[in-house]
DOLUM-774915 format. One record per residue (C-alpha): x, y, z. Coordinates in steps of 0.001 Angstrom, whole numbers, plus 500000, padded with zeros to 6 digits. Example, Ala and Ser with C-alpha at 12.3 -4.5 7.8 and 13.67 -1.06 7.14 Angstrom:
2
   east  north     up
 512300 495500 507800
 513670 498940 507140
//
This chain:
602
   east  north     up
 500000 500000 500000
 501394 503428 499072
 501452 505775 502026
 501114 509510 501496
 503467 511299 503872
 501929 514200 505831
 504745 516649 504948
 504174 520303 504279
 507026 522173 502635
 509271 519226 503442
 508352 519345 507156
 506899 516149 508666
 503822 516215 510956
 502271 513068 512523
 498739 512108 511407
 495882 513318 513559
 494653 510932 516225
 497935 509082 516613
 499101 510661 519831
 498241 508808 523044
 495840 510156 525685
 496208 509257 529362
 493966 506470 530693
 492751 505565 527187
 493396 502517 525057
 495648 503104 522045
 493774 502238 518862
 495647 499847 516637
 494530 501345 513292
 495858 504899 513743
 498870 503565 515679
 499778 501132 512916
 499222 503897 510354
 501697 506047 512271
 504238 503202 512343
 503810 502635 508599
 504090 506377 508051
 507359 506531 510002
 508758 503486 508172
 507922 504982 504792
 509402 508331 505821
 512600 506670 507038
 512997 504789 503742
 512063 507709 501457
 514483 510396 500284
 514734 513102 502940
 514023 516557 501479
 516672 519262 501466
 514625 521326 503959
 514873 518425 506431
 518658 518137 506070
 518600 515555 503279
 519215 515616 499537
 515706 514855 498287
 517165 512218 495968
 517846 508501 495785
 520967 508719 493586
 524250 510608 493834
 523633 512438 490539
 520162 513636 491571
 521458 514567 495027
 524185 516816 493492
 521580 518479 491245
 519196 519112 494189
 522068 520562 496233
 523238 522811 493352
 526425 520802 492847
 525797 519315 489384
 529158 518475 487776
 529600 520456 484562
 526810 522886 485499
 527437 524132 489033
 530914 522760 489745
 533935 521825 487627
 534549 518090 487139
 537819 516942 488760
 540825 517072 486432
 544432 516270 487392
 545741 519132 485238
 543359 521666 486787
 544278 520327 490231
 547963 520968 489425
 547140 524520 488218
 545056 525193 491343
 548062 524368 493536
 550335 526930 491809
 551339 530137 493589
 550737 533077 491217
 552572 536385 490987
 552944 539271 488542
 554536 538589 485146
 554354 534766 485356
 552911 532149 482973
 552182 528436 483306
 553787 525575 481357
 553739 521772 481615
 556561 519767 483190
 554923 516349 482717
 551493 514867 481966
 548913 516924 483957
 551756 518666 485836
 552127 522462 485618
 554657 525014 486850
 555164 528774 486404
 557917 530729 484705
 558635 534417 484097
 556668 536262 481342
 557886 539879 481230
 555928 542710 479569
 558575 542704 476815
 558079 538972 476239
 554338 539595 475963
 554979 542151 473186
 556792 539415 471229
 553979 536924 471840
 551551 539557 470511
 553286 539873 467123
 551490 538380 464107
 554535 537030 462268
 558319 536536 462445
 559089 539820 460611
 557134 541808 463163
 558815 539870 466009
 562288 540667 464555
 561372 544358 464335
 560262 544275 467966
 563591 542643 468830
 565452 545479 467040
 567126 543169 464522
 568889 545131 461703
 568078 544737 458029
 571428 542992 457510
 570710 540485 460273
 567240 539919 458821
 568863 539250 455439
 570896 536472 457061
 568044 535117 459124
 565769 534754 456099
 568347 532665 454198
 567035 529147 453661
 570317 527273 454165
 573941 527626 455271
 575280 528008 451706
 572986 531000 451062
 573941 532530 454405
 577676 532208 453537
 577056 533973 450204
 575214 536776 452006
 578159 537115 454393
 580691 537056 451518
 582113 533750 452728
 581264 531484 449783
 583684 528554 449814
 585751 528473 446613
 584787 532043 445716
 585405 534200 448808
 587278 531823 451128
 589552 528772 450703
 587898 525380 451360
 589445 523548 454328
 592362 521244 453396
 594441 519204 455848
 597656 519917 453910
 597045 523679 453885
 596182 523495 457592
 599564 521807 458218
 601403 524480 456159
 599618 527289 458019
 600953 525904 461288
 604639 526091 460186
 607035 528730 461516
 608832 530442 458605
 612332 531924 458475
 614933 532950 455864
 616408 530262 453598
 613844 527528 454426
 611612 525349 452224
 608719 522998 452987
 608557 519241 452423
 606135 516443 453400
 606740 514060 456294
 603461 512137 455898
 600139 512452 454095
 599022 516129 454417
 601815 516761 456960
 604516 519372 456163
 607762 520487 457783
 610559 522949 456860
 614205 522347 456026
 617140 524572 455069
 617382 525896 451476
 620597 527911 451197
 621306 530413 448415
 623813 527855 446997
 621170 525150 446954
 618886 527495 445052
 621623 527890 442364
 621431 524116 441825
 617633 524079 441763
 617535 526665 438987
 619801 524591 436688
 617932 523159 433712
 620075 520025 433104
 622380 517514 434791
 625367 518973 432941
 624551 522421 434279
 624294 520997 437803
 627723 519295 437413
 629178 522596 436227
 627644 524430 439158
 629091 521765 441469
 632554 522041 439782
 632809 518260 439250
 635894 516738 437517
 635758 515011 434155
 635271 511629 435783
 631835 512766 436902
 630816 512916 433255
 632917 510148 431712
 632233 507667 434506
 635663 506111 433645
 638287 505196 436251
 640935 506189 433675
 640090 509806 434415
 641418 509260 437960
 644988 510475 437731
 645943 510732 441383
 645117 509533 444908
 643715 506205 446056
 640217 504846 446375
 639084 504610 449972
 637721 501353 451353
 634281 502836 451469
 634369 503352 447693
 635198 499710 446884
 632276 497443 445900
 630908 494893 448309
 631591 492079 445807
 633992 491704 442885
 634313 488931 440301
 637260 487776 438220
 639937 489499 440282
 643416 488037 440726
 645687 489254 443494
 649412 488809 442923
 650318 489024 446588
 648936 487703 449842
 645649 489040 451215
 644932 489491 454899
 641374 489381 456204
 640807 491247 459468
 637259 489889 459767
 635232 486939 458519
 634919 486339 454810
 631363 486074 453427
 631034 483957 450280
 627948 484585 448198
 628636 482146 445350
 627307 478604 445764
 630811 477250 445015
 633077 478444 447795
 636135 477144 445932
 635644 480032 443537
 636132 482453 446418
 638875 480864 448490
 640472 477847 446831
 642372 475995 449528
 643801 473313 447248
 642989 472497 443702
 640386 469720 443458
 639073 469839 447003
 637632 472292 449489
 634063 473589 450160
 631059 473585 447846
 627375 474329 448513
 624569 472231 447071
 621258 473807 447887
 621394 474389 451638
 624156 471790 452187
 627807 472728 452766
 630064 470061 451221
 633721 469451 452099
 636061 467439 449912
 639027 466314 452012
 642479 465954 450474
 644062 462496 450623
 646322 461960 453614
 646104 465625 454503
 644194 467965 456794
 643181 471574 456924
 644543 473039 460142
 643290 476161 461940
 645834 478064 463994
 645215 481023 466275
 648314 483032 467070
 650414 480056 466062
 648475 477539 468166
 646379 474830 466532
 642720 475050 467555
 641169 472641 465043
 641791 470190 462260
 639491 469122 459381
 640156 466020 457300
 638408 462928 456007
 637806 461766 459610
 635863 464919 460420
 636376 468041 462520
 638558 467701 465570
 639032 470512 468089
 642282 470813 469972
 640409 471592 473199
 636864 470467 474194
 634115 472935 473318
 633007 474675 476521
 629429 474454 477876
 628918 478157 477166
 629764 477477 473514
 627316 474575 473181
 629797 471796 474009
 630352 469466 476968
 633759 470755 478153
 635102 467186 478140
 636590 464529 475908
 635050 461548 477764
 631405 460577 478374
 631532 460369 482184
 633015 463856 482570
 630627 465183 479923
 627597 463824 481860
 628956 465368 485034
 629522 468736 483340
 625991 468614 481889
 624449 467675 485285
 623165 464427 483806
 624957 462161 486256
 622473 462669 489172
 618667 462592 489366
 618876 465482 491856
 619772 467728 488911
 616415 466994 487231
 614204 470000 488093
 611467 469794 485461
 609511 467171 483510
 608632 463647 484547
 610396 460313 484168
 608541 458033 481722
 607205 454730 483005
 609736 452796 480931
 612621 454412 482864
 611339 453282 486294
 612162 449778 487511
 609269 447355 487958
 610498 446651 491505
 611404 450069 492865
 612348 450275 496550
 614364 453474 496728
 611599 455822 497965
 611757 457007 501578
 609067 459720 501480
 606534 459993 498651
 604190 462964 498260
 601325 462834 495780
 598310 464902 494716
 595333 463346 492956
 594066 459778 492899
 596443 456827 493308
 595033 453841 491414
 596381 450308 491840
 595160 447548 489554
 596023 444077 490865
 594160 440802 491474
 595939 440304 494799
 597700 442245 497534
 597963 445942 496621
 599532 447817 499563
 601835 446363 502235
 602981 448381 505279
 605980 446742 506993
 607524 447773 510301
 611340 447493 510178
 611429 445717 513555
 609151 443116 515130
 608191 445624 517839
 607101 448283 515358
 603405 449006 514810
 603117 451062 511581
 599865 452869 510844
 598018 454897 508190
 597056 458485 509102
 594477 460944 507786
 595245 464672 507939
 593299 467844 507224
 595936 470487 506637
 598511 470056 509409
 596047 468457 511862
 595683 464699 512177
 592043 463576 512005
 592252 459770 512307
 594489 456714 511817
 594329 452946 511214
 596815 450671 513055
 597474 447111 514171
 599175 446669 517559
 600527 443534 519248
 599226 442073 522518
 595970 440650 523841
 594871 443461 526145
 592362 446248 525604
 592968 448475 522585
 595355 445865 521160
 594607 444524 517723
 593330 446091 514533
 591906 449515 515402
 590319 452489 513665
 590917 455679 515663
 589083 459057 515346
 591101 461986 516756
 588401 464648 516428
 585248 463087 517948
 583197 465382 520193
 583551 464430 523857
 586876 462668 523405
 588674 460441 520911
 586799 457337 519765
 588136 454020 518460
 586856 450690 517216
 589142 447698 517905
 589121 444097 516712
 591126 442695 519646
 593809 440071 519181
 592201 438037 521985
 589466 436907 519537
 586086 435458 520449
 582607 436952 520327
 583626 439735 522729
 586646 440851 520703
 584843 443845 519128
 585526 446800 521431
 584479 450470 521287
 586421 453162 523171
 585333 456706 524066
 587909 459064 525577
 589980 456121 526883
 587071 454108 528325
 586458 450653 526803
 582992 449292 526016
 582012 445846 524768
 579964 445857 521566
 576986 443519 521915
 575576 441632 518961
 573617 438475 518221
 576649 436334 519039
 577284 437566 522595
 574011 439128 523842
 571965 436997 526294
 569079 437609 528668
 571592 437538 531499
 573423 440427 529821
 570180 442376 529631
 569480 441633 533287
 572997 442710 534204
 573056 445852 532093
 569484 447113 532362
 568057 445224 535349
 565554 443260 533268
 564106 440060 534740
 562454 437269 532728
 558661 437304 532686
 556918 434560 534709
 554607 432654 532397
 552368 431879 535365
 551504 435550 535739
 548171 436525 534283
 546604 439459 532500
 543334 440112 534345
 540402 441687 532522
 539100 444493 534750
 535712 446183 534873
 534230 446631 531440
 536796 444238 529906
 536646 440563 528975
 539420 438094 528055
 542935 437863 529534
 544843 434845 530890
 548403 433710 531662
 551491 434995 529833
 552114 431527 528415
 550262 432576 525261
 549017 435666 523444
 545974 437196 525126
 543238 439572 523941
 541344 442068 526099
 537941 443065 524747
 536304 446360 525671
 532625 445861 526597
 529819 447521 524645
 529128 451008 526126
 525604 452186 526980
 523825 455201 525525
 524856 458634 526802
 522082 461006 527868
 521874 464101 530021
 521126 461809 532974
 523920 459260 532324
 526577 458946 535060
 530076 457467 535105
 529603 453758 535865
 531071 450372 534970
 529926 446741 534993
 531743 443504 534278
 530902 443777 530589
 530087 447429 529944
 530681 451021 530995
 528995 454429 530666
 530188 458006 530985
 528670 461203 532262
 528101 463733 529465
 529728 466530 531463
 527324 469175 530145
 523601 469574 529326
 523035 468624 525711
 520235 469925 523524
 518129 467328 521791
 516260 467562 518514
 512483 467310 518764
 511132 464996 516082
 507421 465012 517041
 504597 466106 514691
 501652 466971 516982
 500459 470611 516902
 499247 470333 520514
 502381 468681 521988
 503529 470348 525189
 506570 468257 526119
 509784 469134 524311
 513448 468163 524909
 515955 470463 526596
 517287 473166 524266
 514088 473267 522191
 513126 476783 520986
 509680 478300 520305
 508543 481810 519239
 506211 483416 521782
 504003 486100 520180
 501531 488799 521101
 504023 491048 522908
 505023 488839 525817
 507542 491540 526834
 509910 489155 528664
 513425 490497 529424
 516468 488726 527996
 517211 485408 529816
 514198 485928 532148
 511773 483035 532649
 508313 482826 531132
 505548 480292 530544
 504698 479552 526911
 501206 478116 526258
 499308 476799 523281
 496901 479265 521621
 493506 477755 522349
 492078 478395 518886
 494951 478944 516427
 497274 475934 516139
 500256 477900 514823
 500756 480285 517776
 502401 480014 521188
 501242 482779 523558
 502203 483804 527119
 500154 482453 530001
 498730 485965 530511
 497170 486021 527065
 493346 485805 526965
 493634 482897 524518
 496241 481003 526595
 495764 477245 526514
 497850 474332 527885
 501286 475357 529242
 504464 473790 527836
 506271 471448 530248
 509561 472513 531873
 511351 475781 532548
 511706 478289 529682
 513824 481429 529337
 513762 484284 526837
 516770 484531 524483
 515718 487863 522961
 513047 489115 520569
 512471 489455 516816
 510239 491984 515097
 507719 491011 512482
 504050 491826 512473
 504490 492534 516157
 507189 491499 518657
 508109 487827 519348
 510139 486433 522247
 512523 483536 521463
 511941 481016 524309
 514309 478085 525073
 513633 475148 527399
 516400 474934 529987
 514971 472424 532510
//
């Protein structure tokens, strides 16, 4: 039903006849109309005059309040927000620094006059630019601008050249000329007046005349040499077909360029040195030798037997310094292995049975391939007990050793030097037997027990265990069945428990047991009768017709004597049979009236 609100000018007034009068009964019709009126008013849009917006949507509310976006107020914009935050001052303008981000910068009155010009020509006039400057500024490219300035390359100015740049950097002086030292690089050198007299000659003959050269300079004939001697420097490096009538002394070595050395220095006719390709050949004379003497002392002899030196060739000269093998090996350091400082000895040079090592150091893996014994550690004397050690850096970590004797710690042992709480060791004692495996911790010995030496007596001795008596029985107590002697396996069966209810207590019988619930449990009512009055604990009913019972206070629900869907309080004029037990209110709900929620608690 649509309710018309009694508002005048947006001001609410209650309907007439709804206010209560002392000592009179409130009429339900006007009262309910007032309640409906208030509900409708609370759910309707509150007018602006009553402090509301008079609208049911945000858009309509803004319009009613005079805040319509785009009409009354500006829509939010990040750029406008940035502008609004700027601090303004005289002669400033805004500009963007990023998307929707603004800042201010100076804008002088003079700058505004430039911004007010219609074109570039007017702006240049405002700037006071001369006609000449304008002529340059209106040129369309650099070449045109250079022409305007009288700087046209190739017409007004020289085009840049690296060689000319090098020449321009030279320092000039009298009697100098330029020459190149590299590509486009120049330097100066002397050019005397005399040198210039040679440079102006037009022919080689004129140059010779200027130089005052003798006739030999033109004839190129040695016959024109009439005096003096030719210096060594003027002799050729090689000469052919020359015969010397007297002896020739050579102060330095003689270099022979011809492939047949006998044509240069012929020692004896028919023999001497020849070269075939890269091979130097020597033909020895029969029953004769070529002897080399130094200051009258023979230093070498060459004959058909070969080259023999008078003294052994020294080590520094590539020889051995000796005429016998033993001394040569000694001189070369090849007579002792201690002189070998690099390389390795090949396997073939090491004896198959090598026993000369006293201390052997090795890095990497040592692999031994053999079908039998691989490593043998032998003590030199019968009282020695050699062992194998394990080190980490300079610190021993463990060792393996066999010691003589039949006492503790004597036999084959594995020893750990770094165990926490003291050194540990495992020994297979020389005494033998099932107890010969021994474990030591920090000097204390312990027998290792295993299936060969562990008995019930040992368990009794070590842990205090005693054997079970098979005559003892397992007795089934209350609630249990089964049991019997320990001579066989026994089963204990737990009896079937009874049902648990709110009244159940802790109890036990010979075959069963029960437990107390420990709290009051609610039960689910599964009845179907509309006039039932007995319900389980925890059951809930709705008590209508304004019972007005305080929270958790007691009350008496009854059946409505004519309507089978209502429960009413015992004070109601239509109260019927009361519900069994104690009931308490757990609050109210509002519907078409007020209803107490009643729960049975006893």
